[in-house]
C-alpha positions, 0 to 999 in steps of 0.5 A: 169122236170116231165110231167103230163097229161094236158088234156084229149088227153094226157090221151087218147094217153098215156103219160110217167110217172115216177114210182119207177125208171122206165117209163111207158105209161098210158092210159085210159084202165088202168082206166076202173075199176075205171070209169066202176066198176062191182059194188060199196060198199057204206061205211056208207050206210043208210036209215036215211032220210037226211043222206049222206049214204041214199042220195048215196044209193037212187041216185044209186038205183033210177038212175037205176045204172046197177051194183051191189050196196053193202051197208056197215054199221055195224048197219044194216042187210038190207038197201033199201032191200039189204043185208048190210055188217058189214064191207068191209072185209065180202065182197066176190066178188073177182073181187073187191078185186083183184090187177091187173097188170097195164100194162098187166092186169094179176091178181096178188093178189086175196083176199077173205074176209080178206085172200089172195087166190092167190099171183102171184108176183116175189120176187121183187114185179113184174108181172111174165108175163110182169115184170112190177112193182106193185104199193105198197111195197110187200114181196116176199111171203105173210108174217106174216101180215093180218088176224090173232088173237094174244093172249093177256096175262094180268098179272104181269109186266115183264122185266125192266118196271118202274112199275116192278122195283118200285114193286121190291123196295117196296116189 
């Protein structure tokens, strides 16, 4: 039977949780980046009175939130006096774009915008320092995915598509 945390004391003391064929201890230390972030990106930030994006921005700014607040909205250059970003991929704060080992907290994958700056995983997708499995599915090295542009060629159908076969019969 799988054990899950039943109360705050379970989280504070750590509990055993299965994951990818191994058992790991979980503690609140692993959650610090969630509950005490260096900053917050507000997706859909707005200045339109009554909107959710405006309410979130006002709550963060009016409550003297002492962290970085980053508005993200493709329709605005500035929101509440802060530079607004068109998309999350434009953010260049490596701290928020870095994947850390959940056990020893070593940086494993560092991203800058849409690109991978550093890749520090073993061939099996593990942390090289403590051999802990990194959550997710990873190739041994960065692959043919991510930020890239592929050319699109528009022209006559090729191969055995129905349209190509029909065109040949009627010609």
